[in-house]
C-alpha positions in Angstrom: 22.9 -42.8 25.0 19.9 -41.5 26.4 17.3 -39.2 24.4 18.8 -36.2 26.2 22.3 -37.1 25.8 25.0 -36.3 23.1 23.8 -38.3 20.4 20.1 -37.5 21.0 21.0 -33.6 20.9 23.2 -34.0 17.6 20.4 -36.2 16.1 17.8 -33.2 16.8 20.2 -30.6 15.3 20.9 -32.6 12.1 17.0 -33.4 11.8 16.7 -29.5 11.8 19.2 -29.0 9.0 17.8 -31.8 7.0 14.3 -30.5 7.0 15.2 -26.8 6.7 17.2 -28.2 3.4 14.4 -29.9 2.1 12.0 -26.8 2.7 14.6 -24.4 1.3 14.8 -26.3 -2.0 11.0 -26.1 -2.2 11.2 -22.2 -1.4 13.9 -22.0 -4.1 12.2 -24.1 -7.0 8.9 -22.3 -6.8 10.3 -19.0 -6.5 8.6 -18.1 -3.0 11.0 -15.4 -2.4 11.0 -13.6 -5.6 9.4 -10.2 -3.9 11.9 -10.4 -1.0 14.5 -11.0 -3.5 13.7 -7.8 -5.7 13.7 -5.7 -2.7 17.0 -7.0 -1.2 18.8 -6.4 -4.6 17.1 -2.9 -4.7 18.6 -2.2 -1.3 22.2 -3.6 -2.5 22.0 -1.3 -5.4 22.3 1.5 -3.5 25.8 0.4 -2.3 27.0 0.6 -6.0 24.8 3.3 -7.2 26.4 4.8 -10.6 26.0 7.3 -13.2 25.0 6.8 -17.0 27.7 7.0 -19.7 26.1 10.1 -21.4 26.4 8.3 -24.7 22.6 7.9 -24.8 20.5 10.8 -24.9 16.6 10.7 -24.1 14.4 13.0 -26.0 11.1 13.1 -23.7 7.7 13.4 -25.0 6.5 14.8 -21.8 3.9 17.2 -20.6 5.6 20.2 -22.0 5.5 18.6 -25.6 1.9 17.7 -25.3 1.2 21.2 -24.5 3.0 22.3 -27.3 1.8 19.9 -29.9 -1.7 19.0 -28.4 -3.7 15.7 -28.8 -1.8 12.2 -28.8 -0.8 10.4 -30.9 0.8 13.5 -32.8 0.5 14.0 -36.5 3.7 12.3 -38.2 4.9 15.6 -39.5 6.1 16.5 -35.8 8.1 13.1 -35.8 9.5 14.0 -39.1 10.7 17.3 -37.9 12.0 15.9 -34.7 14.0 13.5 -37.2 15.4 16.5 -39.4 16.4 18.6 -36.4 18.2 15.7 -34.8 19.9 14.5 -37.7 20.8 18.2 -38.4 22.6 18.2 -34.9 24.7 15.3 -35.6 23.0 12.4 -33.8 24.8 9.0 -34.4 21.5 7.1 -34.3 17.9 7.7 -33.6 15.5 5.3 -32.0 11.7 5.8 -31.8 10.2 4.1 -28.8 7.0 4.7 -30.3 4.2 2.4 -32.4 3.8 3.6 -35.9 1.8 0.5 -36.6 -1.2 2.1 -38.4 -1.5 4.7 -41.1 -2.7 8.3 -40.5 -2.9 10.9 -43.3 -1.1 10.2 -46.5 0.7 13.7 -46.3 1.7 13.0 -42.8 3.2 9.4 -43.4 4.9 10.6 -46.6 6.5 13.5 -44.7 8.0 11.2 -42.0 9.1 8.7 -44.6 10.7 11.3 -46.4 12.6 12.5 -43.2 13.5 8.8 -42.4 15.3 8.6 -45.8 16.9 11.8 -45.4 18.4 10.8 -42.0 19.4 7.4 -43.1 20.1 6.7 -39.2 16.7 6.0 -37.6 15.7 2.7 -35.9 12.1 2.2 -35.4 10.2 0.3 -33.0 8.7 -3.2 -33.4 6.6 -5.2 -30.9 7.2 -9.0 -30.6 6.3 -10.7 -27.4 6.2 -9.4 -23.8 4.1 -9.7 -20.8 4.1 -10.5 -17.1 6.0 -13.7 -16.7 5.3 -16.0 -19.6 2.3 -14.0 -21.0 2.3 -12.5 -24.5 1.2 -9.1 -25.8 0.0 -8.0 -29.3 2.7 -8.1 -32.0 3.3 -5.5 -34.8 5.5 -3.8 -37.0 5.5 -0.2 -38.5 3.7 0.8 -41.5 5.5 -0.5 -44.7 6.1 3.0 -46.1 8.0 3.7 -42.7 9.6 0.5 -42.3 11.0 0.5 -45.8 12.5 4.3 -45.5 14.0 3.7 -41.9 17.5 2.4 -41.4 16.4 -0.5 -39.7 13.9 -2.0 -37.0 14.4 -3.2 -33.3 12.1 -4.9 -30.7 10.9 -3.1 -27.9 9.6 -5.9 -25.9 10.6 -7.5 -22.5 9.6 -9.6 -19.8 8.1 -7.8 -16.7 6.6 -8.9 -13.5 3.5 -8.4 -11.4 4.8 -5.0 -10.3 5.3 -4.1 -13.8 9.1 -4.2 -13.3 10.9 -5.3 -16.3 13.1 -8.4 -15.2 14.5 -9.5 -18.4 15.3 -8.0 -21.7 15.8 -10.3 -24.7 18.9 -9.7 -27.0 16.8 -10.2 -30.1 13.2 -11.4 -31.1 11.3 -12.7 -34.1 8.9 -10.6 -36.0 7.3 -11.2 -39.3 9.8 -14.0 -40.0 13.1 -12.2 -39.3 15.2 -11.7 -36.3 15.4 -8.1 -34.8 17.6 -7.1 -32.2 16.3 -5.5 -29.2 16.8 -1.8 -28.7 19.2 -1.9 -25.9 21.3 -4.6 -27.7 21.5 -2.5 -30.7 22.3 0.7 -28.8 25.0 -1.3 -27.0 26.3 -3.0 -30.1 25.6 -6.3 -28.3 24.6 -9.3 -30.4 22.8 -12.4 -28.8 20.5 -15.1 -29.9 16.9 -15.0 -29.7 16.1 -17.1 -26.9 18.8 -15.5 -24.8 17.9 -12.6 -22.4 19.5 -10.5 -19.6 18.8 -8.4 -16.6 18.8 -4.9 -16.6 21.4 -3.1 -13.9 19.1 -1.2 -11.8 21.9 0.4 -9.8 22.3 3.0 -12.6 20.5 6.3 -11.6 18.2 7.3 -14.1 18.4 10.9 -13.1 21.9 11.0 -14.7 20.7 9.9 -18.3 20.9 12.9 -20.3 17.6 14.1 -21.4 15.6 16.9 -23.2 12.2 17.6 -24.2 11.0 17.4 -27.6 9.4 20.5 -27.3 12.9 21.9 -27.3 13.9 20.2 -30.2 10.8 21.1 -32.1 11.3 24.8 -31.4 15.1 24.5 -32.2 16.0 25.7 -28.7 18.8 23.2 -27.7 22.6 23.0 -27.7 23.6 20.8 -30.6 26.5 19.5 -28.4 24.1 17.6 -26.4 23.0 15.5 -29.4 26.0 15.4 -31.7 27.7 12.0 -32.0 25.3 10.6 -29.3 22.5 7.5 -29.7 19.1 9.1 -29.4 16.2 7.4 -27.7 12.8 9.4 -28.4 9.9 7.9 -26.1 7.0 9.1 -23.8 7.8 10.0 -20.2 4.5 11.2 -18.8 1.9 9.3 -16.8 -0.7 10.7 -18.9 0.3 8.3 -22.0 0.9 5.4 -20.1 3.7 3.1 -20.9 4.7 3.4 -17.4 7.0 0.8 -15.7 8.4 0.3 -12.2 12.0 0.9 -11.9 13.4 -0.6 -8.6 14.8 2.1 -6.4 13.2 4.9 -8.5 9.6 4.2 -9.0 7.5 4.4 -12.1 9.1 5.8 -15.0 8.4 5.7 -18.9 9.3 2.5 -20.5 12.1 4.4 -22.7 14.0 4.7 -19.5 14.2 0.9 -19.3 15.7 0.7 -22.9 18.3 3.0 -21.9 19.1 1.4 -18.7 19.4 -1.9 -20.5 21.7 -0.4 -23.0 23.8 1.1 -20.5 24.0 -2.4 -18.8 25.1 -4.0 -21.9 27.7 -1.3 -22.6 29.5 -2.4 -19.4 29.4 -6.3 -20.5 27.1 -9.2 -20.6 25.2 -9.8 -17.4 25.3 -13.3 -15.8 23.0 -14.9 -13.2 24.2 -17.8 -11.3 20.8 -18.4 -9.7 20.3 -19.3 -5.9 21.9 -22.8 -6.0 25.5 -21.6 -5.0 24.9 -19.6 -2.1 22.0 -22.0 -1.0 24.7 -24.8 -0.7 26.9 -22.6 1.2 24.2 -21.7 3.7 23.5 -25.4 4.3 27.4 -25.9 4.8 27.9 -23.0 7.1 24.7 -24.0 9.2 26.0 -27.3 9.4 29.2 -26.1 11.0 27.4 -23.7 13.4 24.9 -26.6 14.4 28.1 -28.6 15.6 29.3 -25.9 17.9 28.6 -26.1 21.7 28.9 -22.5 22.3 25.7 -20.8 21.8 27.1 -17.5 21.4 29.3 -18.5 18.9 26.7 -20.2 17.0 24.5 -17.5 17.0 27.1 -15.0 15.9 28.1 -17.4 13.0 24.6 -17.6 11.9 23.9 -14.1 12.0 27.3 -12.8 10.3 26.5 -15.3 7.6 23.1 -13.9 7.0 24.4 -10.4 6.9 27.0 -11.6 4.2 24.4 -13.3 2.1 22.3 -10.2 2.0 25.2 -7.6 1.6 27.9 -9.8 0.2 26.4 -10.1 -3.7 26.8 -6.4 -3.8 30.3 -6.9 -5.1 29.8 -9.3 -7.9 26.9 -7.4 -9.0 29.2 -4.4 -9.7 30.8 -7.0 -12.3 27.3 -7.7 -13.6 27.2 -11.3 -11.9 24.0 -11.9 -10.0 23.3 -14.2 -7.4 19.8 -15.1 -5.6 20.0 -14.9 -2.0 16.4 -15.5 -0.6 16.6 -19.4 -0.5 19.9 -19.2 1.5 18.8 -16.4 3.8 15.4 -18.6 4.3 17.8 -21.3 5.5 19.8 -19.3 7.9 16.6 -17.4 9.2 14.7 -20.8 9.8 17.6 -22.4 11.9 18.2 -19.1 13.7 14.5 -19.1 14.7 14.3 -22.4 15.6 17.3 -22.2 18.0 16.0 -19.1 19.3 12.5 -20.5 19.7 14.1 -23.4 21.8 16.1 -20.9 23.9 12.9 -18.9 24.6 11.1 -22.0 26.0 14.4 -22.7 28.3 14.2 -19.1 29.8 10.9 -19.3 31.2 9.6 -16.7 28.9 6.6 -18.4 27.4 3.1 -18.8 28.6 3.0 -22.8 28.8 -0.7 -23.0 27.8 -0.6 -20.8 24.6 3.2 -21.0 23.7 2.8 -16.9 23.6 5.6 -14.9 25.1 4.6 -14.1 28.7 4.8 -10.6 30.7 8.5 -11.5 31.9 9.4 -11.7 28.1 7.8 -8.3 27.4 9.5 -6.8 30.5 12.9 -8.0 29.1 12.2 -6.5 25.6 14.4 -3.5 25.8 13.5 -2.0 22.6 9.8 -1.9 24.0 11.0 1.4 26.0 10.9 3.5 23.0 7.5 2.3 21.6 4.0 2.7 22.5 2.6 -0.2 24.8 -1.1 -1.4 24.4 -2.7 -3.8 27.0 -5.9 -5.5 26.6 -7.9 -7.0 29.5 -10.5 -9.4 28.9 -12.9 -8.2 31.9 -14.8 -11.6 32.5 -11.9 -13.9 31.7 -11.9 -15.8 35.0 -15.7 -16.1 35.0 -15.4 -17.6 31.6 -12.7 -20.1 32.3 -14.6 -21.2 35.5 -17.3 -22.5 33.4 -15.3 -24.0 30.6 -14.8 -27.8 30.3 -11.1 -29.0 30.9 -8.7 -28.2 28.2 -10.9 -25.5 26.5 -9.0 -22.8 27.7 -6.6 -23.0 24.9 -9.2 -22.9 22.3 -10.6 -19.4 23.9 -7.0 -17.9 23.9 -6.7 -19.0 20.2 -10.0 -17.2 19.4 -8.9 -14.1 21.3 -5.3 -13.9 19.8 -6.9 -14.4 16.3 -9.0 -11.2 16.8 -6.2 -9.2 18.5 -4.0 -9.9 15.3 -6.4 -9.1 12.7 -4.7 -6.6 10.2 -1.3 -7.3 12.0 -0.6 -11.1 11.6 3.3 -10.6 12.6 2.4 -8.7 15.8 4.0 -10.0 18.9 1.2 -10.6 21.6 2.4 -11.2 25.3 0.0 -12.8 27.5 -0.4 -12.5 31.2 -2.8 -14.2 33.7 -6.5 -13.4 34.3 -6.9 -12.5 30.6 -4.3 -9.9 30.0 -2.7 -9.5 26.6 -0.3 -6.8 25.6 1.8 -5.6 22.5 4.0 -2.9 21.5 3.4 -0.3 18.5 5.4 2.3 16.7 5.8 5.4 19.0 3.6 8.5 18.6 1.4 6.6 16.1 -2.5 7.2 16.0 -4.1 4.1 17.6 -7.9 5.2 18.1 -9.2 3.7 14.7 -7.3 0.4 15.2 -8.5 -0.1 18.7 -12.2 0.9 17.6 -11.9 -2.1 15.1 -10.3 -4.5 17.6 -13.2 -3.5 20.1 -15.8 -4.1 17.4 -14.4 -7.6 16.6 -15.0 -8.6 20.3 -18.9 -7.8 19.9 -19.3 -11.3 18.2 -19.5 -13.9 20.7 -16.6 -16.7 20.8 -17.7 -20.3 20.5 -15.8 -22.5 22.8 -16.9 -26.2 23.4 -20.2 -25.5 21.2 -21.1 -22.6 23.8 -21.3 -19.0 22.5 -19.6 -16.9 25.0 -19.6 -13.1 25.3 -16.2 -11.5 25.6 -16.0 -8.2 27.4 -12.7 -6.2 26.6 -11.1 -2.9 27.3 -7.8 -1.4 26.1 -5.4 0.8 27.7 -2.6 2.8 25.9 0.9 4.0 27.5 2.4 5.9 24.6 5.7 6.1 26.1 7.3 7.8 29.1 10.8 6.6 29.5 9.9 4.5 32.5 10.5 0.6 32.8 8.6 -1.6 30.8 7.0 -2.9 34.0 5.8 0.3 35.2 4.4 1.2 31.9 2.4 -2.0 31.5 0.8 -1.4 35.0 0.0 2.2 33.7 -1.6 0.7 30.5 -3.6 -1.8 32.7 -5.0 0.8 34.9 -6.0 2.9 31.9 -7.9 -0.4 30.7 -9.5 -0.7 34.0 -10.5 3.1 33.7 -11.9 2.6 30.4 -14.2 -0.1 31.5 -15.4 1.9 34.4 -16.0 4.9 32.3 -17.9 2.7 29.6 -15.0 3.6 27.0 -13.6 1.1 24.6 -10.0 2.4 25.2 -8.1 5.0 27.2 -4.7 6.7 27.3 -2.5 6.7 30.2 0.2 9.1 29.4 1.6 11.3 32.2 3.3 13.6 29.6 0.1 14.6 27.9 -2.5 13.9 30.2 -1.1 15.7 33.5 -4.3 17.9 33.8 -6.8 15.6 35.3 -9.4 18.5 35.4 -9.3 18.9 31.8 -10.6 15.2 31.3 -13.2 15.9 33.7 -14.4 19.2 32.0 -14.0 18.2 28.5 -17.5 17.7 27.5 -18.9 20.6 29.1 -15.8 22.6 27.2 -16.9 20.9 23.9 -20.3 22.5 24.0 -18.7 25.8 24.6 -16.1 25.2 22.0 -19.0 24.8 19.3 -20.2 28.1 20.2 -17.0 29.9 20.3 -15.9 28.6 16.9 -13.0 26.2 18.1 -14.5 23.2 16.7 -14.6 23.2 12.7 -15.1 20.9 10.2 -12.4 19.2 7.7 -13.0 17.7 4.4 -11.4 14.4 3.4 -11.8 14.1 -0.6 -13.2 10.9 -2.3 -12.2 9.8 -5.8 -14.4 8.1 -8.4 -12.1 5.7 -9.8 -13.8 5.4 -13.1 -13.2 8.9 -14.1 -10.4 9.7 -11.6 -12.6 12.9 -10.6 -13.1 14.3 -7.1 -16.9 13.6 -6.6 -17.4 14.4 -2.9 -15.9 14.3 0.6 -16.4 13.3 4.0 -16.9 15.8 6.7 -14.8 15.4 10.1 -15.2 17.2 13.1 -11.9 19.0 14.3 -11.3 20.9 17.7 -8.6 23.4 18.1 -8.3 24.2 21.7 -6.9 27.7 22.5 -4.4 26.5 25.1 -4.0 22.6 24.2 -4.0 23.0 20.5 -5.5 20.2 18.2 -7.6 17.7 20.5 -7.9 14.0 18.9 -10.9 13.6 17.3 -11.2 10.1 18.9 -10.8 11.5 22.2 -13.7 14.0 22.2 -15.9 12.2 19.7 -15.7 9.1 21.5 -16.3 10.6 24.8 -19.4 12.6 23.6 -20.9 9.4 22.2 -20.4 7.4 25.2 -21.9 10.2 27.4 -25.0 10.6 25.0 -23.7 14.3 24.3 -23.2 13.6 20.4 -26.5 15.5 19.2 -25.2 19.1 19.3 -21.8 18.0 17.7 -23.6 16.2 15.0 -26.0 19.0 14.4 -23.1 21.5 13.8 -21.0 19.2 11.6 -24.2 18.4 9.3 -24.8 22.2 9.3 -21.4 23.1 8.1 -21.0 20.2 5.7 -24.4 20.8 4.1 -23.8 24.4 3.7 -20.3 23.6 1.9 -21.9 21.1 -0.3 -24.6 23.5 -1.3 -22.3 26.3 -2.1 -20.2 24.0 -4.3 -23.1 22.7 -6.1 -24.3 26.4 -6.7 -21.0 27.0 -8.3 -21.7 24.1 -10.9 -19.5 21.5 -9.2 -21.3 18.2 -8.8 -20.4 17.5 -5.2 -21.7 15.2 -2.5 -21.1 15.2 1.4 -20.9 12.5 3.8 -21.2 12.7 7.6 -21.0 10.1 10.2 -24.2 9.7 12.1 -24.1 8.3 15.7 -26.0 5.1 16.7 -27.8 7.3 19.4 -29.5 9.6 17.0 -31.3 6.8 15.4 -33.8 7.0 18.3 -34.0 10.8 18.1 -37.6 11.1 16.6 -36.7 14.8 15.9 -33.8 14.2 14.0 -35.4 13.8 10.2 -37.4 17.1 10.8 -34.3 19.1 11.7 -32.3 17.4 8.8 -35.2 18.4 6.4 -35.2 21.8 7.4 -31.5 22.0 7.1 -31.4 20.8 3.5 -34.2 23.1 2.6 -32.5 26.0 4.4 -29.2 25.6 2.4 -30.9 24.4 -0.9 -29.1 21.1 -1.2 -30.7 18.0 -2.9 -31.3 15.2 -0.4 -29.3 12.7 -2.7 -26.3 15.0 -2.3 -26.1 14.0 1.3 -24.9 10.5 2.8 -25.3 9.5 6.1 -22.6 6.8 7.4 -23.5 4.2 9.8 -21.3 1.7 11.4 -22.4 -1.9 11.1 -23.3 -2.1 14.7 -25.2 1.3 14.8 -27.3 0.0 11.8 -28.5 -2.9 13.7 -29.9 -1.0 16.9 -33.3 -2.8 16.5 -36.6 -1.9 15.1 -36.7 1.7 15.9 -33.2 2.3 14.3 -34.4 0.5 11.1 -37.5 2.7 11.1 -35.3 5.7 11.3 -33.0 4.7 8.2 -36.3 4.1 6.2 -37.4 7.5 6.9 -34.1 9.0 6.0 -34.3 7.0 2.7 -37.8 8.2 2.0 -36.3 11.7 2.3 -34.0 10.8 -0.5 -30.8 10.9 1.7 -28.4 8.0 1.0 -27.3 5.7 3.4 -23.7 4.1 3.8 -22.7 1.2 6.0 -19.3 2.3 7.6 -16.4 0.0 8.7 -17.6 -2.8 6.8 -16.0 -5.9 7.9 -15.5 -5.3 11.3 -18.9 -6.2 12.8 -21.9 -8.5 11.8 -21.1 -8.8 8.0 -23.6 -11.3 7.1 -25.8 -11.7 4.0 -28.9 -11.4 6.1 -27.6 -8.1 7.4 -26.9 -6.7 3.9 -30.5 -7.5 2.8 -32.0 -6.0 5.8 -30.2 -2.6 5.9 -31.3 -0.3 2.9 -28.0 1.1 2.1 -26.8 2.7 -1.0 -23.2 2.2 -0.5 -20.6 0.1 1.7 -17.4 1.5 2.9 -14.7 -1.2 3.5 -12.9 -0.7 6.6 -9.4 0.6 6.4 -7.8 -2.2 8.4 -8.7 -4.6 5.2 -7.8 -1.8 2.6 -4.5 -1.1 3.9 -3.5 -4.8 3.7 -4.5 -5.5 0.2 -1.1 -5.5 -1.4 0.8 -7.7 1.0 -2.2 -9.8 2.7 -4.0 -12.3 0.5 -6.7 -12.5 3.0 -7.5 -8.8 3.0 -7.4 -8.7 -0.8 -9.9 -11.6 -1.1 -12.1 -10.0 1.6 -12.1 -6.7 -0.5 -12.6 -8.6 -3.9 -15.5 -10.4 -2.6 -17.1 -7.3 -0.8 -16.9 -5.5 -4.0 -18.5 -8.3 -6.0 -21.3 -8.9 -3.4 -22.0 -5.2 -3.3 -22.2 -4.6 -7.0 -24.6 -7.7 -7.2 -26.8 -5.9 -4.7 -26.7 -2.6 -6.7 -24.5 -0.9 -4.0 -21.6 1.1 -4.5 -18.3 0.4 -2.6 -16.2 3.0 -1.1 -12.6 2.0 0.3 -11.1 4.1 3.0 -7.6 4.1 4.1 -6.2 4.4 0.7 -2.7 5.4 1.6 -0.4 4.4 -1.5 -0.6 4.3 -5.1 -0.1 0.4 -5.3 -3.5 0.2 -3.2 -5.1 2.7 -5.7 -4.1 0.6 -8.7 -5.4 -2.7 -7.1 -8.7 -1.0 -6.3 -9.0 0.0 -9.9 -8.5 -3.7 -11.1 -11.0 -4.9 -8.6 -13.6 -2.3 -10.1 -14.1 -0.4 -6.8 -16.1 2.6 -7.2 -14.7 5.2 -4.9 -11.6 5.6 -2.9 -10.6 7.8 0.1 -7.5 8.1 2.1 -4.1 10.0 2.0 -3.2 8.8 -1.4 -6.2 10.9 -2.6 -6.1 13.7 -0.1 -5.8 14.2 3.7 -8.6 16.1 5.5 -8.5 19.8 4.7 -10.3 23.1 5.0 -13.0 23.9 2.8 -11.0 26.8 1.2 -8.2 24.3 0.2 -10.9 21.8 -0.9 -12.5 24.6 -3.1 -9.0 25.2 -4.5 -8.3 21.7 -5.3 -11.7 21.2 -7.1 -11.0 24.3 -9.2 -7.5 23.1 -10.3 -8.9 19.7 -11.1 -11.7 21.6 -13.3 -9.2 23.6 -15.1 -7.0 20.6 -16.0 -10.1 18.7 -17.0 -10.9 21.7 -19.4 -7.4 21.7 -20.8 
């Protein structure tokens, strides 16, 4: 048969299956899908979410308890009091998930030991081995006077992963030459060898675990019926004391919850993990059957249904504590479906033959795109560039364009048209201004094709969604891109629903000046958190415009237009006046507070700016070192005149920050040349530090470089607690973003600072 005949086609299909099987084996052996596996299992847990038995009661050492007793660790007489009260109430056994390794005062230690003897049912914690993956932690057992008085000891150690989610709990462990059962195994009356462990069942709802504050126990303000005949576990549940772990499906909780979840798991039976091989082999077998089918629809249906069954199906055995890992099998199915789909993609004329990107026909056929925002990018000088390139060099040019358009979004699907047109979809009604500003900055650096530096001129158009066909919307977005290029803007909206009033666009700048005078423009303050002290030490001042008829106007719209048309001076002076006055007011109240204000590159050539700024600081009596002016990388390199202005500002004692670091000319020579006090890492990198290794390395190396040069580092765009935790580990100085606080009024900021001082005083 010929290469394109029956045997050639079948050979191609079986080669696909063979290579996929080999890649899947590597995938499973190295555990590449562990993160996805945990996520999928967490989703499946919701299918058999269940309640606790109620036989194990948590006595929380929480914020209420700390307010009652005071400092931590508590004097051990309070633990003695807890023991007596719980014993009197009829507790079956009492487990202390607290380290009592060292001695305190003799009187307190003796009082606790006496209470342990009186009770005769207290189990104390011993730490054996634990850590992320195969790491170890410090070992220890309670003070001998307490160990001898307790009913017994049990291990509180376990294995946890990089997210600090406990993945396995041992049945027993070695400590000081003896075998100790784990807390959960002892609570559930399940024996097991030292080298055996089990995975806790996180489909149990932690909220259904009966619990009571230890403050209520100490004050004898509780119903004994809650305690009588139950096993009691005492442990910390407040973030202030640490010992927090990630509970999949719930979030961070005190480690004591994990002990109880483990005990509830063992009460149901002994968990069994069959690993990933059974489903992996099943996926290969079903894939072989699917590949042998001639009907493409049946083939796709079998692969899709099998993938769904692999993801959801293990929920049934998991109800009986039998777990199966699915990601290697899902990897096999997705790989085969992806390759088959890609082959069909090529056959349908939906791919650009030069770049292998989907073309505009593919974009028009994407029905889901009607519900999403559409962004078009036009390389304005594309045809002129291609005309000067050697043969076969256009592919290299496209690769460089694509690599810049996908920065911060490596999974973005780009559609390519002729003459330098690229387009993609975004989630509807999402703010795109900052992202397009960052992409535009990337194109300021020349591309290098065939050893020639080539300047790329680009403009963006945005169609936010109007219910029209994708073809019509694409045309509108391209018109908006052309308008942006004509108006000297980086990007522009084309949205008939929100921009029907053309006269508004034409008169916006003149209205802006009047709006400042009428008080429609105001200043919002976004807090900045010092990570070493977890204290708000300042804020960035941001211009806001609330139009009496149109409501809030996007800052990216009026600030960008004002800067492009050289009308930014009055707006900047207004923001500086408000911000400096606010910072002075807060400092005069005894709050150490710094304020940051964005400075346009156009003002670096305004010779009267430093005089106005000096007078402003003197009038409001704010020390210059409390003010930081933020400049973008490209703004700071406006030539000798701009550098002279920066030096004069530094001579006044004002701090200089390099804003949006990483999106422009990030070179060692640049950092050496600009006399900045701090560097603000652009949010496009910060937002990706958790999931994107390149972004994480970029942020880590920038922090190290800045610190070596004696400069502080501010991370902007911190939107999640996970990002904040990573920045602390990286030794970042300051964080700013929604996880710290959204832009707010001065009144709201003042209240927040006041409440923070009250908590600090307490």
